[in-house]
N, C-alpha and C positions, 0 to 999 in steps of 0.2 A: 303462250305467254312463256318467255323464257323464266329458267329457275336462276335465280341469284346463287352465287356460289357461297358456300358458308364461311364466315370468317373463322380464322385458326383461334383457338381459345387464347386467354390471355394468360401468360406464364407469370405467376407472382414467384419472387425470389423465396427460396426455402428458407424456412424458420429454425431449422435444427443448428445450423452454426450461431445464430443470435442466440438461442436458448442456452447453447453448450458453453458460450461465453459468459452469459448472466450466471450459468451454474458455477462456473469455475469461481467468478467474483463474488459469488454469495457464500461458497464454501471458505473462501478465504477470509471474507469478512467475520464471518461466525467463529472461527479460530482468533481473528483479533480480539471478538468479545470475550471469547472464553480467557485469553490471554488476561486481559485488561482487568475481569471481574475477579479472577482467582489469582492472580500474580500475589505473593512469591510462591505459590505451592508447596509451601513448608507448614509444618507445626497442626496438622489436622488431628483434632480431637473432639471429643463431645463435650462441648460447651453448657450442656444443661437448656438449652433453648431449643423451642418447638416452632412448628411454622405458624401455628395460631397465634403465638405471641407477636410473630413479624406481621400478621396481618391485623391485629387488634392495637397495635402500638401507636400511641398520639401521633397526628400527622405533624410536620413541620418541626418536628425534634432534632435538634442539632443538625439542622437541615438549611442550604442556603439557595438563593435563586441561580447562584451559579452551579449549584450541582443541579437543581433541575433541568438548567438548559444544556447543560453538558449531556445528561442523560437522554433528553429529546434527541439533540442531534447527533449521538451515538447509533440510535437505533433508526432514526430517519433513513439511511443508506440500505438498512436491513428490510426495510418495508419496502423500499422502492425496488430492489433486487428482485425480493421474492414475489411483490405484486405482479412485476413484468413476466416474469416466469409462469405465473398462474394465468395471467390475462391472456396469454396465448394458446391456452384450453379452454379456459373457462370465461364466465359472464363476469361483468364488473363488479356485481353485488357480491357473488361468491369469491372472487379474487380478495376482494378487500375483508372478508368475515375470514378467509382462510389465511391471510398474511397476518392479521391482527392476533389470530389464534397462535399462528406460530412464534409471532414476538412475546405473547404472554407465555408460552412455554419456555421459551428460551430465557426470558427474563426471571421467570418464577424458577426455574433448574438453577440459573446463578444466585439468585438470592438464597435458595435452599442450601446450596452449596458451601456460602458464604457463614453458614451458622456453625461450621466445622472448622474455621479458619481463625485462629484468636487475632490476627490483624486486620481482618474484616467485619464489617457488619450487614446484616440484612435489613432490608427497609421496604415498608409499604409504600411508602413515596416513590421510591427508586422503581417498583414495579409500574406503579401508574406513570411516572413521566416516560418509562420506556413503552408502556403500551401505547401512549400518545403519540411518542416519536415514529413508532410502526405504523401506526394508523395515518399520520401525514405522509409517511414514505409510500403507504400503499395508494392512498387517496392520488397522490401526484403519478403513480404508476399508471392507474387506469384513466388518467386525462390525457397522458402524452401518449399511451401506447396506439390509440387508434390513430393519431396524426401522421399524413403521408410524409414529413420530413423527418420524422422518428422512425418511422416503421420501414421505409425502402430507402430513401435518399442517402441516410446515413449508413445503411447496411450497404449500399452499392458503393458508396466511398470507401469504406473499409475493404471490399471486396477487390476494389480496383486496385488498391495499394498493396494489399496483402495477400489476396487471393482465399482460399479457402481450408479449413483444416488447421488454421494457426491460432486456434483459441487459447490454448494454454501458453504458447511465445507469448501473446499480447497479454495475458494474466502477468507473467513474468516482468514485463515491461512496465506493467503499473506497480507490480512489486516493488522495482528498483526506483521508480521515482517516489513512491512512501517512504522507502529508506532515507533518500538524501535529503528530504525535505526539512528534517529535524534542524533547528538552527544552533543547537549547540554540538552538531559536529561540523568538522570542515568541509568544504565544498568537494564532495565524492571522498571523503575520508571516513575511518571506522572508528576511531579514537577519539571519544568526548573531549571536548575543550574544558581544561580546569582553569579555577579562576587564578589568575596571576597574581604574585605578590605586589600591592600596589600601596605606596607611599605618597602623603599629601604634598602636592605641587612638585611631585619628580614624575618623570614619565616612565613607562614600564621597562624593565630590562629588556632588551632585544632577543629575540627567539633564536635557537641555533637551528640551522637549516638541516633536515631530513631527509636524505635520500631515499631510505626505505619509505617513509610517508607519500614522497612523490612517485616511487614505482609503484606503490598501493593504488594511488589514482589513476595512474596510465593502465595499470591491468583492471581497475574496476571499469574505467571506461571501454577497454578492448572488450571485456564480457559483453556489455550492452551494447557495442557496436557490431560485434560478431553475431549475436542476436537478431539484431535490425537488419544485417546483410542477407541471414536466413529467412526472414520473416518477408520482407518487400521485395516485391514482383521484380522492379527495377532496381539495380544495386546503386544508382546514382542517388537515389533517394535517402539513402541509408546515411550519409554523412549531413546531409541537410536536415534530416528528421534527428539526427545525433544533435546538432548545434540547436535545434528549436528546442529539444528536451532540455540539454542544459540552459537555455536560455530560461524555460518555465521554471526549472527547479531554482534558479539564481533569484528570480523575481519573487518566487514562493517563500526561499530562506530569507530573503530581505525584508518581506511583509511580515513574516513570523518573528525575526529577531527584533522588528520595530516593536511589536505587540507584547512580546513576552520576555525579552533579554533587557537587562540594564543599558543605559546609553552608553556608557564606555565600551561594551561588548558587541556593539552593533555590527563591526565588519570583522570579528574574529574567525569567522567561519571562511573567509577569503583570505589564504595565506599563499606565501611563495611557493610552497610544494603543491598546492593546488594548482597555481596557475601554469607551474613549468609540466607537471603531470598531464594535464588537459592538452598542452601544447602538443606534447610527444604522442599521448595517444590519439588526437586528431590527425597528426602525420602518418602514423602507423596504420590508422585507419584507410586513410587515403590511399596508402601503397596495397592496403588489402583487398583493393577493390579489382586489383589484376590476378587475384588468388581464384583457382577452382572452387567449386563447391564443397569439394574434398578438404582444400586446403582450407576454406573459412571455417569449417568444423575442426580442424586440427588447430587452428589459432584458436578458436574456442576454448577447448579442451585444454590446452598450455596455459592460455590466461588464467582459468579456473584453477587450474592445479597451482600455479605459481602465487595465485593469490590467497588460497586457502594455506600454504606453506608460510607465505609472509606475514600474512594476519595472525596465524596460530603459534608461530614459533620464532618468530621474528621482533614484530612490533609489541610493545607493552599493551596490554589489555587494560581499560579502563571500566570503571562500574558506573551504570548511569547516573547514580547520587554525585558522582564528582562532578557534573554539570549544574547541580540545583544551583549553586551561588551565583551562577550567571542569570538566573532569571530574578525578574522582579516582583514575580508571582510567588506565592507560598501554597500550593496546592498537591495534593498526592495523585492528582491526574499526571502531573509532569513527570513524575518518576515513573506511573506505568507507561507514559508515552515514551519515554526515553529507553525505557527497558523493551518495549514492542519495536521501535525501531532497529535497536542493536540487535535485536533477534532476527529481525527479518532481512538485516544486512548479511549476518552471520550464515543464514538458511539459504539465502539465494543463489550462491555458489553451487549448493548441492543440487538445487532445484533445476538449475541450468546444466548440471551435469546429468540429471535425470531426462532431462529434454533431449539432451545431445544423444545418449544412448537410444531412445527412442528414434531419432532421425540417422541413426547410424547407417541406414540403408537409402538416406537421401529424400525420405519422404516425412510428411508431417507426422503427429501423434493421433491416429486412428481411434481417439476414446472422446 
């Protein structure tokens, strides 16, 4: 009887890159929660409240269903990311339990810290809704983690487009998109739109074209474009990917503007400075396809440096509260959201510079 040759063992895709990307996204999201929960980070003092007072306070006191929905949705991504990380090492039950425990500890820490902020109030219902959101995200994580399309096909597609070792760079792309979808910011801009003087039955005064803002849009686009050139395995996909990201940002901005802004402010985020800056940025990025890898990194360095100088020393900065009259809603969450997007937009060039420093030898970040 002839002996059949043994079949080669099936090679599974390594899980480390996926876990590393999820960890970066989770760490970033935790920072988001800390910022939104503790802003404005000033006036710390003992207000004479105890943690027991928060836990025993009556439920639904000065609380709305909108607040509950926001708290559930805020912690759902946290539970999803933490659940995916835990599910790669543990069973479904332990993954859900530990994810919910982590959400309870994070929410409890935020509510406890708010007891020392005069402008914030701790709430036991906040804690309950945050834990509920974490539970929903963890259950979603353990339900989709074993599926083939999520565990393998999506990973293979990402590896085919970006290769391996680019998890931090992909996190930067996600941060850039988050900073740009705010409808009270111009397209690819960093200065909040303020309410213009409007008189009944008269059109608003024409805006004065700003070459500096158009240049800022171009540099902002070049930062992301040069990052995509370094991340993608084939450079020809960079321009296509950038156009797709711009379309996604534009669609999200329009939906957010239709839901949040007043009707007359629906298209204020799309101005002539943005259109000219985007056209110039796409043209320069198409020319950058001919550059060497070192030339692409030099373009990214110069774009970051010029953008920082322009935004911090030339353009006038605006406070997140200046855009609140544009909104048709009156919730404190909008001020926190505006402040968060402004902070991410300001921090993004520094994070990109850090990424470029680690890639100065032409390789990705080995962390």
